[in-house]
N, CA and C atoms as a LAMMPS dump frame, in Angstrom:
ITEM: TIMESTEP
0
ITEM: NUMBER OF ATOMS
411
ITEM: BOX BOUNDS ff ff ff
-5.0000000000000000e+02 5.0000000000000000e+02
-5.0000000000000000e+02 5.0000000000000000e+02
-5.0000000000000000e+02 5.0000000000000000e+02
ITEM: ATOMS id mol type element x y z
1 1 1 N -282.72 -259.355 -285.522
2 1 2 C -281.634 -260.216 -286.004
3 1 3 C -280.58 -259.288 -286.632
4 2 1 N -279.38 -259.531 -286.2
5 2 2 C -278.266 -258.765 -286.706
6 2 3 C -277.825 -259.324 -288.026
7 3 1 N -277.427 -258.471 -288.946
8 3 2 C -276.935 -258.878 -290.239
9 3 3 C -275.535 -259.478 -290.127
10 4 1 N -274.695 -258.867 -289.336
11 4 2 C -273.333 -259.328 -289.174
12 4 3 C -273.11 -259.906 -287.789
13 5 1 N -272.371 -260.983 -287.715
14 5 2 C -272.083 -261.598 -286.456
15 5 3 C -270.809 -260.934 -285.868
16 6 1 N -270.446 -261.36 -284.673
17 6 2 C -269.221 -260.829 -284.031
18 6 3 C -268.007 -261.206 -284.881
19 7 1 N -268.046 -262.33 -285.521
20 7 2 C -266.945 -262.761 -286.379
21 7 3 C -266.671 -261.736 -287.474
22 8 1 N -267.709 -261.254 -288.13
23 8 2 C -267.544 -260.244 -289.171
24 8 3 C -267.084 -258.932 -288.639
25 9 1 N -267.7 -258.477 -287.56
26 9 2 C -267.326 -257.194 -286.98
27 9 3 C -265.9 -257.231 -286.419
28 10 1 N -265.561 -258.264 -285.684
29 10 2 C -264.2 -258.385 -285.156
30 10 3 C -263.182 -258.574 -286.261
31 11 1 N -263.567 -259.304 -287.31
32 11 2 C -262.683 -259.419 -288.465
33 11 3 C -262.401 -258.092 -289.089
34 12 1 N -263.398 -257.24 -289.25
35 12 2 C -263.192 -255.919 -289.771
36 12 3 C -262.286 -255.07 -288.873
37 13 1 N -262.525 -255.161 -287.59
38 13 2 C -261.666 -254.419 -286.632
39 13 3 C -260.227 -254.859 -286.772
40 14 1 N -259.988 -256.184 -286.919
41 14 2 C -258.632 -256.695 -287.035
42 14 3 C -257.996 -256.268 -288.335
43 15 1 N -258.733 -256.348 -289.438
44 15 2 C -258.17 -255.994 -290.725
45 15 3 C -257.881 -254.514 -290.818
46 16 1 N -258.663 -253.7 -290.134
47 16 2 C -258.399 -252.26 -290.112
48 16 3 C -257.075 -251.98 -289.389
49 17 1 N -256.82 -252.712 -288.306
50 17 2 C -255.551 -252.592 -287.577
51 17 3 C -254.395 -253.071 -288.448
52 18 1 N -254.613 -254.125 -289.189
53 18 2 C -253.609 -254.681 -290.071
54 18 3 C -253.314 -253.601 -291.207
55 19 1 N -254.348 -253.039 -291.756
56 19 2 C -254.18 -252.056 -292.833
57 19 3 C -253.398 -250.85 -292.321
58 20 1 N -253.709 -250.393 -291.105
59 20 2 C -252.997 -249.255 -290.547
60 20 3 C -251.513 -249.581 -290.33
61 21 1 N -251.255 -250.8 -289.817
62 21 2 C -249.869 -251.187 -289.543
63 21 3 C -249.115 -251.581 -290.8
64 22 1 N -249.8 -252.063 -291.828
65 22 2 C -249.161 -252.518 -293.044
66 22 3 C -248.342 -251.413 -293.695
67 23 1 N -248.655 -250.204 -293.421
68 23 2 C -247.902 -249.089 -293.985
69 23 3 C -246.503 -249.042 -293.451
70 24 1 N -246.272 -249.62 -292.289
71 24 2 C -244.977 -249.591 -291.601
72 24 3 C -244.331 -250.96 -291.586
73 25 1 N -245.019 -251.954 -290.966
74 25 2 C -244.478 -253.264 -290.767
75 25 3 C -245.614 -254.222 -290.39
76 26 1 N -245.374 -255.519 -290.489
77 26 2 C -246.43 -256.469 -290.074
78 26 3 C -246.806 -256.227 -288.577
79 27 1 N -248.034 -256.569 -288.272
80 27 2 C -248.512 -256.405 -286.89
81 27 3 C -248.781 -257.779 -286.284
82 28 1 N -248.359 -257.946 -285.038
83 28 2 C -248.51 -259.226 -284.397
84 28 3 C -249.962 -259.444 -283.952
85 29 1 N -250.344 -260.65 -283.79
86 29 2 C -251.683 -260.987 -283.327
87 29 3 C -251.908 -260.449 -281.884
88 30 1 N -250.81 -260.442 -281.135
89 30 2 C -250.928 -259.93 -279.753
90 30 3 C -251.286 -258.434 -279.786
91 31 1 N -250.651 -257.669 -280.677
92 31 2 C -250.96 -256.239 -280.803
93 31 3 C -252.378 -256.039 -281.305
94 32 1 N -252.802 -256.847 -282.27
95 32 2 C -254.174 -256.705 -282.754
96 32 3 C -255.17 -256.973 -281.602
97 33 1 N -254.904 -258.014 -280.844
98 33 2 C -255.783 -258.359 -279.726
99 33 3 C -255.85 -257.212 -278.71
100 34 1 N -254.697 -256.619 -278.394
101 34 2 C -254.673 -255.481 -277.447
102 34 3 C -255.43 -254.269 -277.992
103 35 1 N -255.251 -253.978 -279.261
104 35 2 C -255.887 -252.77 -279.832
105 35 3 C -257.391 -252.978 -280.05
106 36 1 N -257.841 -254.183 -280.337
107 36 2 C -259.248 -254.407 -280.613
108 36 3 C -260.056 -254.913 -279.443
109 37 1 N -259.363 -255.465 -278.441
110 37 2 C -260.069 -256.067 -277.284
111 37 3 C -260.644 -257.429 -277.586
112 38 1 N -260.195 -258.025 -278.704
113 38 2 C -260.71 -259.359 -279.1
114 38 3 C -259.684 -260.396 -278.621
115 39 1 N -260.145 -261.545 -278.143
116 39 2 C -259.238 -262.539 -277.648
117 39 3 C -258.323 -263.044 -278.774
118 40 1 N -257.096 -263.371 -278.37
119 40 2 C -256.119 -263.862 -279.323
120 40 3 C -256.583 -265.163 -280.014
121 41 1 N -257.237 -266.03 -279.23
122 41 2 C -257.712 -267.29 -279.794
123 41 3 C -258.756 -267.071 -280.856
124 42 1 N -259.695 -266.145 -280.614
125 42 2 C -260.746 -265.893 -281.583
126 42 3 C -260.122 -265.207 -282.841
127 43 1 N -259.168 -264.287 -282.615
128 43 2 C -258.48 -263.664 -283.688
129 43 3 C -257.752 -264.645 -284.596
130 44 1 N -257.159 -265.676 -283.999
131 44 2 C -256.46 -266.699 -284.77
132 44 3 C -257.425 -267.344 -285.75
133 45 1 N -258.631 -267.668 -285.316
134 45 2 C -259.638 -268.26 -286.194
135 45 3 C -259.992 -267.32 -287.344
136 46 1 N -260.257 -266.064 -286.959
137 46 2 C -260.651 -265.061 -287.965
138 46 3 C -259.52 -264.846 -288.961
139 47 1 N -258.288 -264.662 -288.47
140 47 2 C -257.175 -264.352 -289.362
141 47 3 C -256.804 -265.547 -290.239
142 48 1 N -257.007 -266.743 -289.733
143 48 2 C -256.809 -267.943 -290.569
144 48 3 C -257.779 -267.913 -291.782
145 49 1 N -259.002 -267.569 -291.508
146 49 2 C -260.01 -267.479 -292.613
147 49 3 C -259.592 -266.392 -293.565
148 50 1 N -259.205 -265.209 -293.065
149 50 2 C -258.819 -264.108 -293.956
150 50 3 C -257.536 -264.455 -294.734
151 51 1 N -256.657 -265.235 -294.135
152 51 2 C -255.434 -265.622 -294.831
153 51 3 C -255.809 -266.664 -295.94
154 52 1 N -256.687 -267.596 -295.606
155 52 2 C -257.109 -268.582 -296.601
156 52 3 C -257.822 -267.963 -297.779
157 53 1 N -258.496 -266.854 -297.532
158 53 2 C -259.22 -266.114 -298.591
159 53 3 C -258.269 -265.107 -299.3
160 54 1 N -257 -265.105 -298.904
161 54 2 C -255.981 -264.255 -299.543
162 54 3 C -256.213 -262.74 -299.375
163 55 1 N -256.754 -262.401 -298.201
164 55 2 C -256.99 -261.001 -297.855
165 55 3 C -255.844 -260.475 -297.013
166 56 1 N -255.218 -261.372 -296.201
167 56 2 C -254.062 -261.005 -295.415
168 56 3 C -252.976 -262.087 -295.609
169 57 1 N -251.785 -261.702 -295.281
170 57 2 C -250.636 -262.645 -295.308
171 57 3 C -249.999 -262.615 -293.975
172 58 1 N -249.3 -263.688 -293.591
173 58 2 C -248.632 -263.697 -292.304
174 58 3 C -247.159 -264.044 -292.538
175 59 1 N -246.332 -263.52 -291.644
176 59 2 C -244.902 -263.771 -291.659
177 59 3 C -244.569 -264.322 -290.256
178 60 1 N -243.9 -265.467 -290.233
179 60 2 C -243.522 -266.066 -288.967
180 60 3 C -242.22 -265.464 -288.462
181 61 1 N -241.992 -265.6 -287.175
182 61 2 C -240.72 -265.158 -286.627
183 61 3 C -240.844 -263.973 -285.697
184 62 1 N -239.724 -263.564 -285.188
185 62 2 C -239.645 -262.485 -284.193
186 62 3 C -240.242 -261.144 -284.717
187 63 1 N -239.957 -260.785 -285.91
188 63 2 C -240.468 -259.543 -286.512
189 63 3 C -241.638 -259.816 -287.435
190 64 1 N -242.281 -260.941 -287.273
191 64 2 C -243.381 -261.328 -288.136
192 64 3 C -244.693 -260.716 -287.737
193 65 1 N -245.721 -261.16 -288.326
194 65 2 C -247.075 -260.654 -288.044
195 65 3 C -247.885 -260.697 -289.319
196 66 1 N -248.918 -259.912 -289.318
197 66 2 C -249.89 -259.888 -290.433
198 66 3 C -249.77 -258.597 -291.244
199 67 1 N -249.988 -258.707 -292.508
200 67 2 C -250.084 -257.531 -293.364
201 67 3 C -251.137 -257.835 -294.471
202 68 1 N -251.599 -256.782 -295.137
203 68 2 C -252.613 -256.976 -296.173
204 68 3 C -251.976 -257.703 -297.364
205 69 1 N -252.772 -258.541 -297.999
206 69 2 C -252.284 -259.274 -299.173
207 69 3 C -252.31 -258.37 -300.394
208 70 1 N -253.2 -257.375 -300.402
209 70 2 C -253.287 -256.405 -301.517
210 70 3 C -253.44 -255.038 -300.877
211 71 1 N -253.346 -254.035 -301.731
212 71 2 C -253.54 -252.683 -301.257
213 71 3 C -254.951 -252.506 -300.702
214 72 1 N -255.095 -251.658 -299.685
215 72 2 C -256.42 -251.414 -299.072
216 72 3 C -257.46 -250.912 -300.069
217 73 1 N -257.023 -250.255 -301.113
218 73 2 C -257.962 -249.776 -302.106
219 73 3 C -258.494 -250.891 -303.005
220 74 1 N -257.872 -252.085 -302.92
221 74 2 C -258.263 -253.236 -303.743
222 74 3 C -259.053 -254.285 -302.961
223 75 1 N -259.287 -254.021 -301.677
224 75 2 C -260.055 -254.968 -300.86
225 75 3 C -261.357 -254.281 -300.437
226 76 1 N -262.466 -254.887 -300.735
227 76 2 C -263.757 -254.294 -300.36
228 76 3 C -264.251 -254.851 -299.002
229 77 1 N -265.092 -254.042 -298.376
230 77 2 C -265.706 -254.522 -297.125
231 77 3 C -266.523 -255.799 -297.4
232 78 1 N -267.122 -255.838 -298.574
233 78 2 C -267.884 -257.04 -298.947
234 78 3 C -267.064 -258.297 -298.984
235 79 1 N -265.817 -258.193 -299.503
236 79 2 C -264.925 -259.34 -299.565
237 79 3 C -264.605 -259.839 -298.127
238 80 1 N -264.38 -258.9 -297.248
239 80 2 C -264.049 -259.266 -295.855
240 80 3 C -265.244 -259.988 -295.213
241 81 1 N -266.427 -259.341 -295.318
242 81 2 C -267.611 -259.936 -294.678
243 81 3 C -267.999 -261.236 -295.354
244 82 1 N -267.903 -261.352 -296.62
245 82 2 C -268.265 -262.582 -297.299
246 82 3 C -267.301 -263.716 -296.904
247 83 1 N -266.027 -263.382 -296.74
248 83 2 C -265.057 -264.394 -296.285
249 83 3 C -265.4 -264.912 -294.925
250 84 1 N -265.857 -264.044 -294.056
251 84 2 C -266.13 -264.395 -292.659
252 84 3 C -267.577 -264.879 -292.401
253 85 1 N -268.508 -264.286 -293.081
254 85 2 C -269.92 -264.573 -292.859
255 85 3 C -270.457 -265.618 -293.835
256 86 1 N -269.783 -265.805 -294.923
257 86 2 C -270.15 -266.768 -295.99
258 86 3 C -271.365 -266.358 -296.782
259 87 1 N -272.216 -265.505 -296.244
260 87 2 C -273.407 -265.127 -296.965
261 87 3 C -273.798 -263.715 -296.512
262 88 1 N -273.752 -262.767 -297.385
263 88 2 C -274.051 -261.391 -297.042
264 88 3 C -275.345 -260.988 -297.724
265 89 1 N -276.43 -261.546 -297.285
266 89 2 C -277.752 -261.261 -297.793
267 89 3 C -278.696 -260.968 -296.644
268 90 1 N -279.825 -260.344 -296.978
269 90 2 C -280.807 -260.032 -295.97
270 90 3 C -281.343 -261.301 -295.273
271 91 1 N -281.577 -262.3 -296.083
272 91 2 C -282.061 -263.592 -295.581
273 91 3 C -281.614 -264.753 -296.467
274 92 1 N -281.432 -265.88 -295.916
275 92 2 C -281.097 -267.032 -296.716
276 92 3 C -282.305 -267.972 -296.921
277 93 1 N -283.458 -267.495 -296.422
278 93 2 C -284.696 -268.29 -296.565
279 93 3 C -285.164 -268.226 -298.051
280 94 1 N -285.517 -269.367 -298.586
281 94 2 C -286.037 -269.414 -299.945
282 94 3 C -287.511 -269 -299.908
283 95 1 N -287.867 -267.954 -300.559
284 95 2 C -289.215 -267.43 -300.564
285 95 3 C -290.028 -267.996 -301.718
286 96 1 N -291.203 -268.486 -301.402
287 96 2 C -292.06 -268.959 -302.488
288 96 3 C -292.886 -267.812 -303.046
289 97 1 N -293.143 -266.801 -302.24
290 97 2 C -293.884 -265.649 -302.698
291 97 3 C -292.971 -264.773 -303.574
292 98 1 N -293.382 -264.563 -304.859
293 98 2 C -292.521 -263.816 -305.745
294 98 3 C -292.333 -262.357 -305.297
295 99 1 N -293.308 -261.805 -304.699
296 99 2 C -293.195 -260.409 -304.212
297 99 3 C -292.159 -260.266 -303.104
298 100 1 N -292.227 -261.206 -302.12
299 100 2 C -291.22 -261.161 -301.058
300 100 3 C -289.823 -261.442 -301.597
301 101 1 N -289.75 -262.394 -302.52
302 101 2 C -288.44 -262.716 -303.085
303 101 3 C -287.84 -261.491 -303.768
304 102 1 N -288.673 -260.759 -304.537
305 102 2 C -288.201 -259.557 -305.236
306 102 3 C -287.807 -258.467 -304.24
307 103 1 N -288.57 -258.369 -303.162
308 103 2 C -288.283 -257.397 -302.098
309 103 3 C -286.897 -257.615 -301.517
310 104 1 N -286.63 -258.863 -301.132
311 104 2 C -285.31 -259.16 -300.5
312 104 3 C -284.202 -259.096 -301.549
313 105 1 N -284.426 -259.447 -302.736
314 105 2 C -283.414 -259.406 -303.803
315 105 3 C -283.001 -257.986 -304.025
316 106 1 N -283.974 -257.066 -304.025
317 106 2 C -283.705 -255.632 -304.216
318 106 3 C -282.775 -255.136 -303.139
319 107 1 N -283.007 -255.542 -301.877
320 107 2 C -282.16 -255.062 -300.777
321 107 3 C -280.819 -255.787 -300.762
322 108 1 N -280.757 -257.012 -301.281
323 108 2 C -279.436 -257.693 -301.407
324 108 3 C -278.559 -256.921 -302.369
325 109 1 N -279.117 -256.409 -303.436
326 109 2 C -278.341 -255.617 -304.391
327 109 3 C -277.845 -254.308 -303.725
328 110 1 N -278.717 -253.69 -302.964
329 110 2 C -278.314 -252.465 -302.258
330 110 3 C -277.187 -252.764 -301.228
331 111 1 N -277.303 -253.898 -300.525
332 111 2 C -276.255 -254.293 -299.58
333 111 3 C -274.908 -254.499 -300.312
334 112 1 N -274.96 -255.152 -301.438
335 112 2 C -273.744 -255.403 -302.213
336 112 3 C -273.118 -254.049 -302.649
337 113 1 N -273.94 -253.089 -303.007
338 113 2 C -273.407 -251.748 -303.373
339 113 3 C -272.743 -251.097 -302.211
340 114 1 N -273.393 -251.164 -301.036
341 114 2 C -272.849 -250.515 -299.821
342 114 3 C -271.513 -251.164 -299.461
343 115 1 N -271.49 -252.481 -299.423
344 115 2 C -270.273 -253.174 -298.996
345 115 3 C -269.181 -253.278 -300.107
346 116 1 N -269.456 -252.722 -301.246
347 116 2 C -268.477 -252.724 -302.33
348 116 3 C -267.398 -251.641 -302.111
349 117 1 N -267.583 -250.794 -301.115
350 117 2 C -266.606 -249.741 -300.797
351 117 3 C -265.282 -250.38 -300.48
352 118 1 N -264.17 -249.746 -300.931
353 118 2 C -262.843 -250.293 -300.59
354 118 3 C -262.453 -249.984 -299.124
355 119 1 N -261.645 -250.834 -298.563
356 119 2 C -261.184 -250.676 -297.215
357 119 3 C -260.533 -249.335 -296.993
358 120 1 N -259.868 -248.801 -298.005
359 120 2 C -259.178 -247.517 -297.899
360 120 3 C -260.194 -246.379 -297.644
361 121 1 N -261.448 -246.55 -297.965
362 121 2 C -262.436 -245.483 -297.734
363 121 3 C -262.707 -245.252 -296.272
364 122 1 N -262.362 -246.243 -295.445
365 122 2 C -262.588 -246.079 -293.996
366 122 3 C -261.771 -244.904 -293.446
367 123 1 N -260.534 -244.848 -293.79
368 123 2 C -259.671 -243.772 -293.306
369 123 3 C -260.164 -242.414 -293.826
370 124 1 N -260.613 -242.366 -295.067
371 124 2 C -261.151 -241.142 -295.64
372 124 3 C -262.417 -240.689 -294.905
373 125 1 N -263.268 -241.653 -294.553
374 125 2 C -264.51 -241.364 -293.843
375 125 3 C -264.176 -240.856 -292.434
376 126 1 N -263.205 -241.487 -291.77
377 126 2 C -262.847 -241.029 -290.411
378 126 3 C -262.224 -239.639 -290.467
379 127 1 N -261.441 -239.346 -291.478
380 127 2 C -260.847 -238.011 -291.601
381 127 3 C -261.923 -236.962 -291.788
382 128 1 N -262.946 -237.272 -292.604
383 128 2 C -264.056 -236.336 -292.818
384 128 3 C -264.884 -236.143 -291.55
385 129 1 N -265.094 -237.237 -290.775
386 129 2 C -265.963 -237.15 -289.599
387 129 3 C -265.278 -236.398 -288.434
388 130 1 N -263.997 -236.26 -288.435
389 130 2 C -263.289 -235.565 -287.353
390 130 3 C -263.739 -234.096 -287.311
391 131 1 N -264.039 -233.505 -288.461
392 131 2 C -264.434 -232.145 -288.487
393 131 3 C -265.726 -231.88 -287.679
394 132 1 N -266.558 -232.924 -287.55
395 132 2 C -267.783 -232.806 -286.811
396 132 3 C -267.627 -233.121 -285.347
397 133 1 N -266.512 -233.699 -284.974
398 133 2 C -266.271 -234.134 -283.627
399 133 3 C -265.458 -233.13 -282.807
400 134 1 N -264.915 -232.125 -283.406
401 134 2 C -264.113 -231.115 -282.73
402 134 3 C -265.023 -230.112 -282.014
403 135 1 N -264.955 -230.099 -280.722
404 135 2 C -265.761 -229.127 -279.947
405 135 3 C -265.047 -228.857 -278.623
406 136 1 N -265.406 -227.75 -277.983
407 136 2 C -264.79 -227.357 -276.725
408 136 3 C -265.846 -227.233 -275.671
409 137 1 N -265.431 -227.444 -274.439
410 137 2 C -266.372 -227.236 -273.343
411 137 3 C -265.827 -226.13 -272.452
């Protein structure tokens, strides 16, 4: 079982494109669809949710598009996934066994810590990983 659905993963892909473009100008849904390979219709659903959760803003018109509602350092991956997935836990099953309940609660806390990273850390991580990807043949 996957922890994140396509909605969460595609939403992250879209918001990363928005974050990158927000530095210059709003980005259109058409551009986001082309860059991510996600259908425009599906992106509309995802971006409506992100807009309702006040993670992105939209501007209508010829030069309109989407931009981040706050700085990328103020938006966590957890906020994005929680907005789209509604529940970011290992399982939503109510456990009657106290040992199993404690086991899953422990990992829910770890998940929250992992996803508490700000969106801005993605660019930093990619910049660091480039040093390991440079090679010649």
